[in-house]
C-alpha positions as a printed NumPy array, in Angstrom:
array([[ -8.2  ,  -8.516,  -7.654],
       [-10.451,  -6.042,  -9.498],
       [ -9.427,  -4.802, -12.921],
       [ -9.316,  -1.03 , -13.167],
       [ -8.74 ,   1.495, -15.945],
       [ -5.529,   3.383, -16.576],
       [ -5.401,   6.883, -17.998],
       [ -5.41 ,   5.505, -21.555],
       [ -8.205,   3.02 , -20.865],
       [ -6.123,  -0.154, -20.675],
       [ -6.651,  -2.717, -17.915],
       [ -5.085,  -2.215, -14.51 ],
       [ -5.201,  -4.611, -11.555],
       [ -5.599,  -3.149,  -8.06 ],
       [ -2.979,  -4.232,  -5.528],
       [ -5.327,  -4.376,  -2.52 ],
       [ -7.422,  -2.212,  -0.259],
       [ -7.015,  -1.26 ,   3.402],
       [-10.499,  -1.54 ,   4.892],
       [-10.165,  -2.706,   8.503],
       [ -7.692,  -2.727,  11.412],
       [ -6.965,  -6.337,  10.445],
       [ -5.537,  -5.025,   7.161],
       [ -3.3  ,  -2.657,   9.119],
       [ -2.082,  -5.559,  11.261],
       [ -1.406,  -7.682,   8.173],
       [  0.596,  -4.859,   6.656],
       [  2.572,  -4.352,   9.845],
       [  3.483,  -8.041,  10.002],
       [  4.837,  -7.827,   6.471],
       [  6.674,  -4.556,   7.108],
       [  8.27 ,  -5.828,  10.317],
       [  9.76 ,  -8.688,   8.307],
       [ 10.898,  -6.4  ,   5.503],
       [ 12.366,  -3.469,   7.407],
       [ 14.12 ,  -3.399,  10.809],
       [ 13.728,   0.387,  10.919],
       [  9.95 ,   0.156,  10.738],
       [ 10.003,  -2.722,  13.216],
       [ 11.707,  -0.422,  15.715],
       [  9.228,   2.386,  15.014],
       [  6.298,  -0.021,  15.422],
       [  7.585,  -1.06 ,  18.84 ],
       [  7.431,   2.61 ,  19.848],
       [  4.079,   3.577,  18.324],
       [  2.096,   0.364,  18.129],
       [ -0.303,  -0.205,  15.232],
       [ -1.119,   3.007,  13.349],
       [ -4.76 ,   4.09 ,  12.961],
       [ -6.884,   3.069,   9.979],
       [ -7.606,   6.66 ,   8.878],
       [-10.267,   5.859,   6.273],
       [-12.462,   8.646,   4.899],
       [-15.559,   8.782,   2.654],
       [-14.659,   8.197,  -1.   ],
       [-16.951,  10.794,  -2.579],
       [-16.964,  14.585,  -2.753],
       [-17.123,  14.848,   1.033],
       [-13.872,  12.925,   1.388],
       [-12.123,  15.11 ,  -1.172],
       [-13.451,  18.257,   0.502],
       [-12.174,  17.13 ,   3.898],
       [ -8.7  ,  16.678,   2.445],
       [ -8.774,  20.164,   0.902],
       [ -9.94 ,  21.655,   4.204],
       [ -7.116,  19.914,   6.078],
       [ -4.253,  21.03 ,   3.841],
       [ -1.358,  22.502,   5.86 ],
       [ -3.342,  22.415,   9.118],
       [ -2.991,  20.432,  12.297],
       [ -5.455,  17.588,  12.784],
       [ -7.228,  19.508,  15.541],
       [ -7.592,  22.7  ,  13.483],
       [ -8.778,  20.804,  10.408],
       [-11.342,  18.888,  12.455],
       [-12.714,  22.081,  14.011],
       [-13.066,  23.83 ,  10.642],
       [-14.649,  20.773,   9.067],
       [-17.217,  20.534,  11.874],
       [-18.227,  24.164,  11.337],
       [-18.334,  23.712,   7.553],
       [-20.468,  20.564,   7.735],
       [-22.874,  22.346,  10.07 ],
       [-23.086,  25.407,   7.8  ],
       [-23.446,  23.435,   4.528],
       [-25.951,  20.71 ,   5.307],
       [-26.52 ,  18.209,   3.839],
       [-22.97 ,  18.503,   2.531],
       [-22.509,  18.084,  -1.218],
       [-21.221,  19.797,  -4.333],
       [-24.472,  21.633,  -5.103],
       [-24.912,  22.789,  -1.511],
       [-21.357,  24.095,  -1.362],
       [-21.803,  26.018,  -4.613],
       [-24.971,  27.569,  -3.207],
       [-23.261,  28.675,   0.026],
       [-22.004,  32.252,   0.201],
       [-18.353,  33.149,   0.621],
       [-19.32 ,  34.754,   3.92 ],
       [-20.692,  31.427,   5.148],
       [-17.557,  29.58 ,   4.097],
       [-15.265,  32.191,   5.645],
       [-17.296,  31.953,   8.82 ],
       [-16.447,  28.262,   9.029],
       [-12.762,  29.212,   9.037],
       [-11.837,  28.618,   5.407],
       [ -9.175,  30.752,   3.729],
       [ -9.821,  32.363,   0.348],
       [ -7.585,  29.85 ,  -1.527],
       [ -9.41 ,  26.903,   0.048],
       [-12.786,  28.403,  -0.798],
       [-11.663,  28.704,  -4.419],
       [-10.386,  25.124,  -4.515],
       [-13.533,  23.739,  -2.91 ],
       [-15.726,  25.661,  -5.364],
       [-13.6  ,  24.478,  -8.301],
       [-13.946,  20.873,  -7.154],
       [-17.681,  21.246,  -6.505],
       [-18.199,  22.825,  -9.927],
       [-16.266,  19.997, -11.634],
       [-18.469,  17.444,  -9.859],
       [-21.718,  19.326, -10.527],
       [-20.862,  19.771, -14.216],
       [-19.913,  16.106, -14.635],
       [-16.285,  16.888, -15.453],
       [-15.172,  14.931, -12.374],
       [-17.227,  11.785, -11.741],
       [-15.772,  11.193,  -8.333],
       [-17.685,   7.975,  -7.642],
       [-16.001,   6.356, -10.658],
       [-12.469,   7.016,  -9.417],
       [-12.446,   3.683,  -7.59 ],
       [-12.321,   2.05 , -11.042],
       [ -9.146,   3.863, -12.128],
       [ -5.446,   3.422, -11.541],
       [ -3.547,   5.753,  -9.237],
       [ -2.048,   7.512, -12.262],
       [ -5.447,   8.067, -13.864],
       [ -6.858,   9.405, -10.58 ],
       [ -3.945,  11.825, -10.321],
       [ -4.621,  13.042, -13.844],
       [ -8.321,  13.636, -13.202],
       [ -8.011,  15.283,  -9.789],
       [ -5.132,  17.59 , -10.692],
       [ -7.141,  18.995, -13.601],
       [ -9.132,  20.842, -10.954],
       [ -7.451,  24.2  , -10.21 ],
       [ -6.029,  24.176,  -6.7  ],
       [ -5.741,  20.395,  -6.409],
       [ -2.169,  19.157,  -6.575],
       [ -0.352,  15.81 ,  -6.286],
       [ -0.456,  15.798,  -2.47 ],
       [ -4.251,  16.037,  -2.399],
       [ -4.523,  13.281,  -4.997],
       [ -2.163,  11.038,  -3.014],
       [ -4.088,  11.556,   0.224],
       [ -7.402,  10.865,  -1.538],
       [ -6.023,   7.603,  -2.931],
       [ -4.627,   6.6  ,   0.465],
       [ -7.471,   7.463,   2.804],
       [-10.615,   7.739,   0.672],
       [ -9.906,   4.798,  -1.643],
       [ -7.734,   2.881,   0.824],
       [ -5.186,   1.661,  -1.716],
       [ -2.702,  -0.308,   0.347],
       [  0.369,   0.645,  -1.715],
       [ -0.471,   4.343,  -2.099],
       [  2.113,   6.784,  -0.777],
       [  2.404,  10.57 ,  -0.4  ],
       [  6.113,  11.238,  -0.886],
       [  5.532,  15.002,  -1.003],
       [  4.207,  15.116,   2.559],
       [  6.573,  16.993,   4.869],
       [  5.68 ,  14.98 ,   7.977],
       [  6.39 ,  11.726,   6.135],
       [  9.768,  13.055,   5.032],
       [ 10.677,  14.121,   8.576],
       [  9.493,  10.811,  10.053],
       [ 11.392,   8.801,   7.444],
       [ 14.546,  10.753,   8.233],
       [ 14.173,   9.879,  11.907],
       [ 13.12 ,   6.269,  11.369],
       [ 15.962,   5.485,   8.986],
       [ 18.532,   7.642,  10.835],
       [ 19.248,   9.724,   7.728],
       [ 21.561,  12.725,   7.866],
       [ 19.014,  14.962,   6.153],
       [ 15.354,  14.979,   5.258],
       [ 14.728,  13.131,   1.964],
       [ 13.061,  15.009,  -0.865],
       [ 10.001,  13.46 ,  -2.57 ],
       [ 12.032,  11.621,  -5.215],
       [ 14.422,  10.231,  -2.609],
       [ 11.56 ,   9.198,  -0.327],
       [  9.833,   7.359,  -3.178],
       [ 13.042,   5.458,  -3.799],
       [ 13.397,   4.607,  -0.099],
       [  9.761,   3.487,   0.043],
       [ 10.295,   0.868,  -2.668],
       [ 11.403,  -1.522,   0.078],
       [  7.931,  -1.247,   1.672],
       [  5.882,  -2.365,  -1.339],
       [  3.116,  -3.523,  -1.532],
       [  2.316,  -2.03 ,   1.894],
       [  3.503,   1.564,   1.467],
       [  0.111,   2.819,   2.655],
       [  0.608,   1.119,   6.017],
       [  4.238,   2.288,   6.159],
       [  3.005,   5.864,   5.637],
       [  0.446,   5.519,   8.436],
       [  3.17 ,   4.21 ,  10.731],
       [  5.495,   7.098,   9.888],
       [  2.702,   9.606,  10.497],
       [  2.171,   8.005,  13.898],
       [  5.899,   8.348,  14.566],
       [  6.059,  12.018,  13.546],
       [  4.613,  13.419,  16.811],
       [  7.032,  11.21 ,  18.769],
       [  9.943,  12.836,  16.965],
       [  8.536,  16.337,  17.367],
       [  7.971,  15.779,  21.082],
       [ 11.556,  14.622,  21.482],
       [ 12.867,  17.684,  19.662],
       [ 10.589,  20.063,  21.527],
       [  9.388,  21.586,  18.238],
       [  5.705,  22.519,  17.803],
       [  3.562,  20.062,  15.837]])
């Protein structure tokens, strides 16, 4: 396993990377043995999707664009943004006008966050390509220095851009709702409670999260609530 750097520079050993559907299947085999609740969910949903994204600025930008949006809406806005800012990169985004970014469907807060992230990359304050060499905690520290980027964005970057197999986004509402349904809980767990529940899924929490996300639309369809 590769040795990485923690926030204080000491050595850190990565726990594994999700790179292919075979990794998803390996994680599901382990989770089915560990947790009867996830075994039942897996029999309903099948294997969850890989959901890998580029690890550089583009991957981070796609996460920012998709915050609090449905997958379909986020994909449509990203397609317009990538067409308007081409080739996509930090310098190109900084050079684009607010009018161009609004025309792609971005809100004012997301424009600010994207510009803050692009400026941090362009100025060398955030060397995004080097994040693969850092621990989850160190990545959180570096990303959340950028105004507008919070813990959720950092978690999703670690999960889908870096593919860390034990990464988990306990603050995600859909994960909380899906965990409540999967584990037959009386109420939706808060982030601290969900982290505690997810301990049973180590070192495959990243696959458990993908499975719960796949289960979320099943629950919403059953309840008749909009996704």
